[in-house]
C-alpha positions in Angstrom: 26.4 25.2 24.9 29.0 26.6 23.4 33.2 25.1 23.8 35.8 28.1 24.0 38.6 27.6 21.6 40.7 30.3 22.4 41.9 33.0 24.8 39.4 35.8 24.0 36.8 34.0 24.9 38.7 33.2 28.5 39.9 37.4 28.9 35.9 38.1 27.6 34.8 36.0 31.1 37.6 37.4 33.1 36.9 41.0 32.1 33.0 40.8 32.7 33.2 42.2 35.7 34.1 45.6 34.4 31.4 45.6 31.6 28.6 45.1 34.8 30.2 48.3 36.4 30.0 50.0 33.6 26.4 49.7 33.2 25.5 49.8 36.3 27.4 53.7 36.5 25.5 54.3 33.1 22.6 53.6 35.6 23.3 55.1 38.1 23.9 58.6 36.3 21.0 58.1 34.4 22.8 57.8 31.4 19.9 55.9 29.6 17.0 58.1 30.8 19.1 61.0 29.0 19.7 59.3 25.9 16.0 58.7 25.6 15.2 62.8 24.1 17.9 62.0 21.8 21.6 61.6 20.8 23.7 63.9 22.8 27.4 64.2 22.7 29.7 63.8 26.0 29.7 67.5 26.6 25.7 67.5 27.2 25.9 64.4 28.8 27.5 65.8 31.9 25.9 68.7 31.7 22.6 66.1 32.8 24.3 63.9 35.0 26.4 64.2 37.7 29.7 63.1 35.6 33.0 64.8 34.5 32.6 65.9 31.1 36.4 63.9 30.6 35.3 60.6 32.9 31.8 60.8 30.5 33.9 60.3 27.3 35.3 57.3 29.3 32.3 55.3 30.4 30.3 55.9 27.0 33.4 54.5 25.3 32.8 51.7 27.2 28.9 51.5 26.9 29.3 51.6 22.7 32.0 48.6 23.7 29.7 46.8 24.5 27.0 47.7 22.2 25.1 49.5 25.0 25.3 53.0 23.3 25.8 53.9 19.7 27.8 56.5 18.6 27.9 58.9 15.6 29.0 62.5 14.7 30.5 62.6 18.1 27.7 61.6 20.0 25.8 59.3 21.2 22.3 57.5 21.2 20.7 54.0 23.4 21.0 50.8 21.7 17.6 49.9 21.2 18.0 47.5 23.9 18.4 50.2 26.6 16.2 52.2 25.0 13.5 49.8 25.5 14.5 48.1 29.5 17.1 50.7 30.6 15.5 54.0 30.4 13.3 55.2 33.4 9.5 55.3 33.3 10.0 52.5 30.2 7.0 49.9 29.9 9.7 47.2 30.5 12.4 49.4 32.5 14.2 46.7 34.6 16.9 49.0 35.7 16.6 49.5 38.6 16.5 45.8 39.6 20.3 45.5 37.3 21.1 48.9 39.4 19.6 48.5 43.3 19.7 44.4 44.1 22.7 43.3 41.7 24.5 45.9 42.2 24.7 47.1 44.8 23.8 44.4 47.0 24.4 41.5 44.9 27.6 42.0 43.5 29.5 42.3 46.8 28.2 39.4 48.3 29.8 36.9 45.8 33.5 38.5 47.7 32.1 35.1 49.7 31.7 32.7 47.4 35.0 31.3 47.7 34.4 30.6 51.3 30.9 29.3 50.2 32.4 27.0 47.5 34.2 25.1 50.4 31.9 25.3 53.0 33.9 27.5 54.9 31.5 31.0 55.9 32.9 33.3 58.4 31.0 33.8 61.3 30.2 37.2 59.8 29.5 37.1 56.3 25.5 36.9 55.2 24.6 33.2 55.6 21.1 33.0 54.2 18.0 35.7 52.8 16.2 35.3 56.5 19.5 36.8 57.8 19.8 39.5 55.4 16.0 40.8 55.3 16.5 41.5 59.3 18.2 44.9 58.6 14.8 46.5 57.5 17.1 48.5 54.7 18.2 45.9 53.1 15.1 44.5 52.6 13.1 47.1 50.9 16.3 48.4 48.8 16.4 44.3 47.5 12.5 44.7 47.0 12.0 47.4 45.5 14.3 46.7 42.8 12.9 43.1 43.1 9.3 43.9 42.3 10.7 46.1 39.1 13.0 43.1 38.0 10.1 40.2 38.7 7.2 42.2 37.0 8.1 41.6 33.2 7.7 37.4 34.6 4.4 38.0 36.4 3.1 39.1 33.2 4.1 36.4 31.3 2.6 33.8 34.0 -0.3 35.7 33.4 -0.1 35.2 29.7 0.7 31.5 30.2 -1.4 29.9 33.1 -5.9 30.5 32.6 -6.9 31.1 36.4 -10.2 32.2 34.8 -12.2 31.3 38.0 -9.7 30.1 40.3 -10.5 31.3 43.8 -7.6 31.2 45.8 -4.0 32.0 45.6 -0.7 31.3 47.9 2.5 33.4 46.3 4.9 31.0 49.6 7.6 33.9 49.5 6.1 36.0 47.1 8.2 39.1 47.6 6.0 42.5 47.6 3.9 41.0 45.2 4.7 41.4 41.3 3.3 38.0 40.9 0.4 38.6 42.9 -1.1 41.5 41.5 -0.4 41.0 37.7 -1.8 37.8 38.6 -5.0 39.4 40.3 -4.8 42.8 37.6 -5.5 39.7 34.8 -8.3 37.4 36.7 -10.6 39.4 38.4 -11.8 36.0 40.1 -8.9 35.8 42.3 -7.5 36.7 45.4 -4.2 35.8 47.0 -1.9 35.2 50.1 1.7 35.8 50.6 3.7 34.7 52.4 6.9 36.2 53.4 9.4 38.2 55.8 7.7 41.4 57.8 10.2 43.5 56.6 9.5 42.5 52.9 4.9 42.6 53.5 5.4 46.1 55.0 6.8 47.0 51.7 4.3 45.2 49.9 1.4 46.3 51.3 2.6 49.5 49.8 2.8 47.9 46.2 -0.6 46.0 46.5 -2.1 49.0 48.2 -1.3 51.5 45.2 -2.5 48.9 42.8 -6.1 48.8 43.9 -6.3 45.5 45.5 -5.9 45.5 49.4 -9.2 43.4 49.5 -7.6 40.5 47.4 -4.5 40.9 48.5 -3.3 39.9 51.9 -0.1 39.0 54.1 0.8 36.2 56.1 4.2 37.2 57.5 7.7 35.3 58.9 9.9 33.2 57.4 8.2 30.9 54.3 10.0 27.6 55.7 8.8 28.0 59.1 5.6 29.9 59.1 2.3 28.3 58.7 0.6 28.5 55.7 -3.4 29.0 54.9 -5.1 26.0 53.7 -8.1 25.3 51.3 -5.9 27.1 48.0 -6.6 26.4 44.7 -3.4 27.4 43.2 0.2 27.3 45.0 3.1 29.6 43.3 6.2 29.4 44.5 8.6 31.5 42.6 12.5 32.3 43.4 12.2 30.3 46.6 13.6 27.2 45.6 17.1 28.6 44.5 17.2 30.8 47.4 16.9 27.9 50.2 19.4 25.1 50.9 18.6 22.0 49.1 17.5 19.9 52.4 14.5 22.4 52.3 12.7 21.4 49.1 10.8 18.1 49.6 9.5 19.6 52.6 8.3 22.6 50.6 6.5 20.7 48.3 4.9 18.2 50.5 3.7 21.4 52.6 2.5 23.3 49.3 0.5 19.4 48.8 -0.7 19.0 52.0 -2.4 23.3 51.6 -3.8 22.8 48.0 -6.9 21.5 46.9 -8.0 18.2 45.2 -7.3 19.4 41.5 -5.3 22.1 42.7 -2.4 23.7 40.2 1.2 23.7 41.5 3.3 26.3 40.0 6.9 27.3 40.3 9.3 29.5 38.0 13.3 30.2 38.9 16.7 29.1 37.9 16.5 25.5 36.4 18.8 24.5 33.9 19.2 21.6 31.9 18.7 18.0 32.8 22.6 17.6 30.9 23.7 20.4 33.0 25.7 22.0 29.6 23.3 25.2 30.6 22.0 27.7 30.3 24.4 29.8 31.1 22.5 33.0 32.6 20.4 29.6 35.0 24.0 28.6 36.5 25.2 31.5 36.8 22.3 33.0 38.7 22.7 29.5 40.8 26.1 30.2 41.6 24.8 33.8 42.8 22.7 32.1 45.2 25.5 30.0 46.7 27.7 32.9 47.8 24.8 33.9 51.0 23.0 30.3 50.7 25.8 28.0 50.6 23.3 25.0 50.3 21.6 25.9 48.0 20.8 23.2 45.7 21.7 24.0 41.6 18.4 23.0 40.4 17.4 21.0 37.1 14.5 19.8 35.6 15.3 16.2 35.9 15.7 16.7 38.9 12.6 18.8 39.6 10.0 16.1 37.4 11.7 13.3 40.0 11.3 15.6 42.9 7.5 15.9 42.1 6.7 13.3 40.8 7.8 12.1 44.1 6.1 14.6 46.3 2.9 13.0 44.7 2.6 15.1 41.6 0.9 14.8 38.6 0.6 16.2 35.0 4.2 17.8 35.2 5.4 19.6 32.4 8.5 22.1 33.0 8.8 24.5 30.1 11.2 27.5 29.9 9.9 30.9 31.2 12.5 33.6 30.7 14.8 32.5 28.0 18.2 31.0 29.1 17.1 31.6 32.5 14.3 30.5 33.9 11.4 28.1 33.7 8.1 26.9 34.6 6.9 23.9 36.2 3.1 22.8 36.3 1.5 19.8 38.4 -1.9 19.0 39.3 -2.6 17.8 42.9 -4.6 15.1 42.0 -8.7 14.3 43.6 
C-alpha cells in the first residue's frame, strides 16, 4: 500500500474517470485493433475509425499520456500491453469485457454508490444481479463480456488445479461457462453442471455448443441462492459469486456446498479478496466497492474472514493464494471424509 503525500496523487484519483472513458472510447472505435497493423497517423486512423480527424488527435494524445499508445514522428503505435490485451482476436484480448461490461453497464451503476453506502437506494435503482439479469438484453450484454473477461482466469485455474480423474464439477453462479469449458477442455474425464439465471444459461449453451461440449456441460436454471443444486459432486466452484450476493448468504452457500460435495471433495472459491489487514490490494478493494453500488449488502471479503468462514463451515486443508495479481484470490478446501 502506498500512502499519498501530495496533491498530484489525489488528482490522479479524482481524474481517473477521464482515463477510463478514453480507454472505452478507443475500444469502441477499434483504435487498438487498427494499430495492430502498424503505426498510423491521426488522419489515417480517422479514415479507419468512426472519428473526426481533429478529435482523433485529442483522443490519441490522451491515450499516449496514459501509456496505452506511443507517439513517434506524427504516428502512433500500440503499447505492448495494448497489443497483447486490447486487440480484437488476440489470444489474451479482454477488450470487450472492458468496453461492454465495465464501460457500458457498471460505469453507470456507480452513480448509485452514494445512496448504497447510506443504505438508501431509491426504489427504481438496480439492487441485485437477479433484478438486473431479468432483462434478457442486459443479461446477454453482461454475460458475453464477462465470458471474455473470465477466459484468462479460467485457463489459469486449469493450470493451478489438477482435476485429473475427477468426474463431476458443480459451478455455482458459473455464468456462460468460461470456467467449466476451460476445465473440461483441460481434463477429459470431467463433466460439469452450471447453476445460473435462465437468461444467462441461454447464452451459455451457445458457448458450450461452440466448444463441442454439450454432452459434458449442462445447466440448472435459477437463482443460485434459491435453486436446488445437484449432489454427489467431486468439486464445487464459486467464482465471483460471494462478492455479488448479500453477505448474510455466505454461510448458507458454504453449508450447501458441503452437503453436495462427496467426502474428500474439493471446494474452490475465486473472488475479489483483500488482505486481512485491509491494506489492499487496490483493485480488489475497488471492485468490492463497485459491487456495493448494486448489491448494497455485499460483504467486503478479506483473507482472514474467508479462512475462518471455511473452517466454521467444517472444511479442512484450507489454502488461500493470489489468483489474479492485485485483484483476486483463490481459496481451496476439502470436505472431510
